[in-house]
PARO-210920 format. One record per residue (C-alpha): residue number from 0; residue in one letter; x, y, z. Coordinates in nm, 3 decimals. Example, Ala and Ser with C-alpha at 12.3 -4.5 7.8 and 13.67 -1.06 7.14 Angstrom:
BEGIN
{0, 'A', {1.230, -0.450, 0.780}}
{1, 'S', {1.367, -0.106, 0.714}}
//
This chain:
BEGIN
{0, 'M', {-0.920, 0.737, -0.782}}
{1, 'G', {-0.976, 1.030, -0.550}}
{2, 'Y', {-0.610, 1.130, -0.550}}
{3, 'C', {-0.285, 1.030, -0.721}}
{4, 'Y', {0.059, 1.159, -0.803}}
{5, 'A', {0.074, 1.380, -1.110}}
{6, 'F', {0.392, 1.280, -1.290}}
{7, 'T', {0.588, 0.997, -1.131}}
{8, 'P', {0.490, 0.726, -0.880}}
{9, 'G', {0.625, 0.754, -0.529}}
{10, 'R', {0.595, 0.631, -0.171}}
{11, 'G', {0.309, 0.405, -0.073}}
{12, 'G', {0.257, 0.245, -0.413}}
{13, 'L', {0.031, 0.530, -0.517}}
{14, 'P', {0.018, 0.554, -0.898}}
{15, 'S', {0.065, 0.863, -1.111}}
{16, 'L', {-0.140, 1.003, -1.395}}
{17, 'F', {0.162, 1.021, -1.623}}
{18, 'E', {0.236, 0.648, -1.617}}
{19, 'V', {-0.113, 0.541, -1.732}}
{20, 'L', {-0.163, 0.782, -2.022}}
{21, 'D', {-0.259, 0.587, -2.332}}
{22, 'T', {0.031, 0.665, -2.560}}
{23, 'R', {0.380, 0.530, -2.621}}
{24, 'S', {0.520, 0.879, -2.675}}
{25, 'D', {0.684, 1.035, -2.369}}
{26, 'D', {0.668, 1.374, -2.543}}
{27, 'R', {0.293, 1.339, -2.576}}
{28, 'R', {0.261, 1.223, -2.215}}
{29, 'W', {0.446, 1.531, -2.093}}
{30, 'T', {0.236, 1.758, -2.313}}
{31, 'W', {-0.092, 1.611, -2.192}}
{32, 'A', {0.006, 1.597, -1.825}}
{33, 'W', {0.160, 1.945, -1.828}}
{34, 'D', {-0.146, 2.097, -1.996}}
{35, 'W', {-0.388, 1.926, -1.756}}
{36, 'K', {-0.178, 2.040, -1.460}}
{37, 'E', {-0.265, 2.394, -1.567}}
{38, 'A', {-0.615, 2.354, -1.705}}
{39, 'L', {-0.783, 2.131, -1.447}}
{40, 'P', {-0.700, 2.339, -1.136}}
{41, 'S', {-0.776, 2.663, -1.324}}
{42, 'E', {-1.122, 2.526, -1.399}}
{43, 'K', {-1.156, 2.412, -1.035}}
{44, 'R', {-1.200, 2.053, -1.146}}
{45, 'V', {-0.916, 1.921, -0.928}}
{46, 'F', {-0.674, 2.051, -0.666}}
{47, 'Y', {-0.311, 2.035, -0.774}}
{48, 'G', {-0.018, 2.082, -0.540}}
{49, 'R', {0.271, 1.928, -0.350}}
{50, 'V', {0.066, 1.747, -0.089}}
{51, 'L', {0.171, 1.382, -0.060}}
{52, 'R', {0.539, 1.338, 0.023}}
{53, 'G', {0.603, 1.682, -0.124}}
{54, 'K', {0.531, 1.550, -0.473}}
{55, 'P', {0.293, 1.706, -0.728}}
{56, 'T', {-0.045, 1.555, -0.648}}
{57, 'F', {-0.394, 1.567, -0.800}}
{58, 'I', {-0.683, 1.554, -0.552}}
{59, 'S', {-1.046, 1.531, -0.663}}
{60, 'M', {-1.285, 1.790, -0.529}}
{61, 'E', {-1.462, 1.511, -0.339}}
{62, 'F', {-1.156, 1.453, -0.122}}
{63, 'V', {-1.024, 1.809, -0.089}}
{64, 'P', {-1.237, 1.882, 0.222}}
{65, 'H', {-1.097, 1.572, 0.392}}
{66, 'F', {-0.738, 1.670, 0.320}}
{67, 'F', {-0.817, 2.021, 0.444}}
{68, 'A', {-0.966, 1.882, 0.766}}
{69, 'L', {-0.647, 1.682, 0.824}}
{70, 'T', {-0.442, 2.005, 0.843}}
{71, 'G', {-0.623, 2.113, 1.158}}
{72, 'N', {-0.726, 2.440, 0.995}}
{73, 'V', {-1.077, 2.567, 1.059}}
{74, 'G', {-1.099, 2.830, 0.787}}
{75, 'E', {-1.043, 3.123, 1.020}}
{76, 'P', {-0.824, 3.425, 0.933}}
{77, 'D', {-0.581, 3.336, 1.212}}
{78, 'D', {-0.518, 2.976, 1.105}}
{79, 'Y', {-0.176, 3.068, 0.974}}
{80, 'R', {-0.086, 3.244, 1.298}}
{81, 'R', {-0.162, 2.933, 1.502}}
{82, 'L', {0.049, 2.722, 1.267}}
{83, 'Y', {0.334, 2.974, 1.283}}
{84, 'E', {0.324, 2.989, 1.662}}
{85, 'G', {0.314, 2.609, 1.671}}
{86, 'G', {0.634, 2.589, 1.466}}
{87, 'R', {0.471, 2.449, 1.152}}
{88, 'L', {0.538, 2.758, 0.939}}
{89, 'S', {0.860, 2.951, 0.891}}
{90, 'H', {0.881, 3.328, 0.927}}
{91, 'L', {0.915, 3.360, 0.550}}
{92, 'A', {0.603, 3.148, 0.495}}
{93, 'R', {0.411, 3.374, 0.730}}
{94, 'V', {0.529, 3.684, 0.542}}
{95, 'V', {0.433, 3.527, 0.207}}
{96, 'Y', {0.087, 3.434, 0.333}}
{97, 'E', {0.020, 3.781, 0.470}}
{98, 'L', {0.134, 3.934, 0.140}}
{99, 'V', {-0.100, 3.719, -0.073}}
{100, 'A', {-0.385, 3.764, 0.174}}
{101, 'A', {-0.350, 4.143, 0.152}}
{102, 'R', {-0.284, 4.187, -0.220}}
{103, 'G', {-0.478, 3.906, -0.380}}
{104, 'P', {-0.356, 3.661, -0.648}}
{105, 'L', {0.017, 3.699, -0.717}}
{106, 'T', {0.270, 3.516, -0.930}}
{107, 'T', {0.576, 3.350, -0.780}}
{108, 'R', {0.787, 3.622, -0.942}}
{109, 'Q', {0.580, 3.900, -0.784}}
{110, 'I', {0.601, 3.732, -0.444}}
{111, 'R', {0.978, 3.699, -0.464}}
{112, 'A', {1.015, 4.063, -0.569}}
{113, 'A', {0.814, 4.168, -0.263}}
{114, 'V', {0.960, 3.943, 0.007}}
{115, 'E', {1.318, 3.893, -0.118}}
{116, 'P', {1.389, 4.205, -0.329}}
{117, 'N', {1.765, 4.196, -0.276}}
{118, 'R', {1.817, 3.823, -0.286}}
{119, 'R', {2.019, 3.678, -0.572}}
{120, 'G', {2.058, 3.320, -0.682}}
{121, 'S', {1.855, 3.028, -0.548}}
{122, 'S', {1.482, 3.058, -0.476}}
{123, 'A', {1.490, 2.746, -0.257}}
{124, 'R', {1.377, 2.923, 0.062}}
{125, 'L', {1.081, 3.084, -0.107}}
{126, 'L', {0.981, 2.766, -0.290}}
{127, 'R', {0.993, 2.575, 0.039}}
{128, 'A', {0.774, 2.838, 0.204}}
{129, 'L', {0.522, 2.817, -0.080}}
{130, 'A', {0.525, 2.437, -0.064}}
{131, 'D', {0.458, 2.444, 0.312}}
{132, 'L', {0.171, 2.690, 0.268}}
{133, 'Q', {0.026, 2.474, -0.005}}
{134, 'N', {0.068, 2.152, 0.192}}
{135, 'L', {-0.130, 2.309, 0.477}}
{136, 'F', {-0.400, 2.433, 0.235}}
{137, 'L', {-0.335, 2.796, 0.322}}
{138, 'L', {-0.235, 2.891, -0.033}}
{139, 'A', {-0.331, 2.729, -0.362}}
{140, 'R', {-0.192, 2.737, -0.713}}
{141, 'I', {-0.488, 2.877, -0.901}}
{142, 'G', {-0.330, 2.910, -1.246}}
{143, 'E', {-0.021, 2.976, -1.450}}
{144, 'T', {0.103, 3.264, -1.661}}
{145, 'G', {0.352, 3.285, -1.946}}
{146, 'D', {0.387, 3.095, -2.269}}
{147, 'H', {0.752, 2.984, -2.248}}
{148, 'P', {1.002, 2.896, -1.971}}
{149, 'G', {1.147, 3.247, -1.965}}
{150, 'N', {0.825, 3.411, -1.842}}
{151, 'Y', {0.645, 3.113, -1.690}}
{152, 'A', {0.514, 3.142, -1.332}}
{153, 'Y', {0.249, 3.000, -1.102}}
{154, 'I', {-0.031, 3.221, -0.971}}
{155, 'W', {-0.110, 3.191, -0.599}}
{156, 'D', {-0.408, 3.288, -0.387}}
{157, 'R', {-0.546, 3.208, -0.044}}
{158, 'F', {-0.703, 2.862, -0.050}}
{159, 'D', {-1.017, 2.972, 0.135}}
{160, 'R', {-1.063, 3.263, -0.108}}
{161, 'W', {-1.022, 3.035, -0.409}}
{162, 'L', {-1.245, 2.751, -0.283}}
{163, 'P', {-1.461, 2.892, -0.002}}
{164, 'G', {-1.714, 2.611, -0.040}}
{165, 'M', {-1.449, 2.352, 0.044}}
{166, 'V', {-1.373, 2.521, 0.373}}
{167, 'A', {-1.743, 2.515, 0.462}}
{168, 'R', {-1.766, 2.144, 0.373}}
{169, 'A', {-1.454, 2.065, 0.575}}
{170, 'A', {-1.610, 2.229, 0.882}}
{171, 'G', {-1.846, 1.934, 0.912}}
{172, 'I', {-1.569, 1.672, 0.893}}
{173, 'S', {-1.375, 1.575, 1.202}}
{174, 'H', {-1.002, 1.506, 1.184}}
{175, 'R', {-1.068, 1.141, 1.272}}
{176, 'T', {-1.335, 1.098, 1.006}}
{177, 'A', {-1.110, 1.263, 0.747}}
{178, 'A', {-0.823, 1.025, 0.826}}
{179, 'A', {-1.044, 0.717, 0.798}}
{180, 'T', {-1.193, 0.836, 0.469}}
{181, 'V', {-0.856, 0.915, 0.311}}
{182, 'L', {-0.707, 0.586, 0.435}}
{183, 'G', {-1.003, 0.384, 0.310}}
{184, 'Q', {-0.963, 0.533, -0.035}}
{185, 'Y', {-0.591, 0.460, -0.029}}
{186, 'V', {-0.657, 0.093, 0.041}}
{187, 'S', {-0.898, 0.077, -0.253}}
{188, 'I', {-0.632, 0.236, -0.476}}
{189, 'A', {-0.328, 0.040, -0.361}}
{190, 'G', {-0.499, -0.296, -0.315}}
{191, 'A', {-0.327, -0.443, -0.011}}
{192, 'P', {-0.078, -0.195, 0.134}}
{193, 'R', {0.108, -0.251, 0.458}}
{194, 'P', {0.032, -0.016, 0.750}}
{195, 'E', {0.389, 0.114, 0.718}}
{196, 'D', {0.317, 0.205, 0.354}}
{197, 'A', {0.030, 0.423, 0.470}}
{198, 'A', {0.246, 0.575, 0.743}}
{199, 'S', {0.516, 0.661, 0.489}}
{200, 'L', {0.269, 0.810, 0.242}}
{201, 'F', {0.065, 1.030, 0.475}}
{202, 'E', {0.328, 1.102, 0.743}}
{203, 'W', {0.062, 1.091, 1.014}}
{204, 'P', {0.146, 1.040, 1.381}}
{205, 'P', {0.110, 0.671, 1.477}}
{206, 'S', {-0.196, 0.751, 1.689}}
{207, 'V', {-0.381, 0.896, 1.388}}
{208, 'L', {-0.307, 0.596, 1.166}}
{209, 'T', {-0.398, 0.349, 1.441}}
{210, 'A', {-0.730, 0.524, 1.503}}
{211, 'A', {-0.810, 0.533, 1.130}}
{212, 'I', {-0.739, 0.162, 1.093}}
{213, 'G', {-0.950, 0.087, 1.399}}
{214, 'D', {-1.241, 0.296, 1.274}}
{215, 'L', {-1.241, 0.126, 0.934}}
{216, 'R', {-1.220, -0.219, 1.092}}
{217, 'G', {-1.504, -0.128, 1.327}}
{218, 'R', {-1.723, -0.041, 1.029}}
{219, 'G', {-1.637, -0.368, 0.861}}
{220, 'S', {-1.474, -0.190, 0.567}}
{221, 'L', {-1.117, -0.303, 0.640}}
{222, 'V', {-0.947, -0.621, 0.752}}
{223, 'L', {-0.591, -0.708, 0.839}}
{224, 'A', {-0.467, -1.005, 0.640}}
{225, 'P', {-0.119, -1.159, 0.627}}
{226, 'G', {0.073, -1.088, 0.310}}
{227, 'P', {0.327, -1.311, 0.133}}
{228, 'D', {0.593, -1.189, 0.376}}
{229, 'G', {0.377, -1.279, 0.676}}
{230, 'K', {0.324, -0.914, 0.766}}
{231, 'D', {-0.022, -0.760, 0.798}}
{232, 'R', {-0.180, -0.596, 0.495}}
{233, 'L', {-0.469, -0.351, 0.485}}
{234, 'V', {-0.737, -0.508, 0.266}}
{235, 'S', {-1.100, -0.434, 0.193}}
{236, 'P', {-1.337, -0.727, 0.267}}
{237, 'A', {-1.445, -0.735, -0.098}}
{238, 'A', {-1.085, -0.764, -0.219}}
{239, 'L', {-1.011, -1.034, 0.038}}
{240, 'L', {-1.319, -1.228, -0.073}}
{241, 'R', {-1.209, -1.213, -0.436}}
{242, 'L', {-0.860, -1.325, -0.341}}
{243, 'T', {-0.989, -1.613, -0.129}}
{244, 'A', {-1.233, -1.723, -0.398}}
{245, 'G', {-0.955, -1.718, -0.656}}
{246, 'K', {-0.735, -1.941, -0.443}}
{247, 'A', {-1.020, -2.181, -0.370}}
{248, 'R', {-1.133, -2.216, -0.733}}
{249, 'P', {-1.065, -2.568, -0.862}}
{250, 'R', {-0.816, -2.596, -1.144}}
{251, 'S', {-0.950, -2.701, -1.482}}
{252, 'H', {-0.776, -2.834, -1.790}}
{253, 'R', {-0.771, -2.474, -1.918}}
{254, 'D', {-0.565, -2.364, -1.619}}
//
């Protein structure tokens, strides 16, 4: 797949792992999905985080460099400063990043104790800051600690410290190439999405989506075909050929 939602489907028609698990028991589905959410990232087999539409997302290691390249980061120590000065990070997110960068892997509880020692009640501000840092591939959830809800917490570290090889791989991928690669995979996953589905899923500026569509069409790996509603769909040539052949196939007595 390359990437998918972890628990529930969402925007863009992208499926989730949870909904295709081969069991009729929801309890078993939650157990499997919850355990894999912890085990697979800890073993560096997948990246897990709130990336697409702010929803928990699994991304294969093959596609992580492309998602990293789409952030505009270059793997330099001052990446977070540029994002902060550009208004893409809050002051709290900057403080959290600098704390983790200086002290190494920390749990959510340790981070809150350090940056909001006197705050009571909701952790919404901190959780939003962590989500933004994760979405920009500045921080990563590298594991979990605790064996029951009362002492359960995520462990966070700098993304480039956790997966330095990914940053090096991303250095050779342009933003434009990354967008085309991610979009091409999305089309293969979703089948025949509308351009607006892709726009809603990735939240790219129109110019980025338009360029990605143009690049894929220029390579012959994407065509625009009218859907049932008359609006354009993004379709791979192979899928369009199968669809056309299916429509053209003569009916037999078995049909």
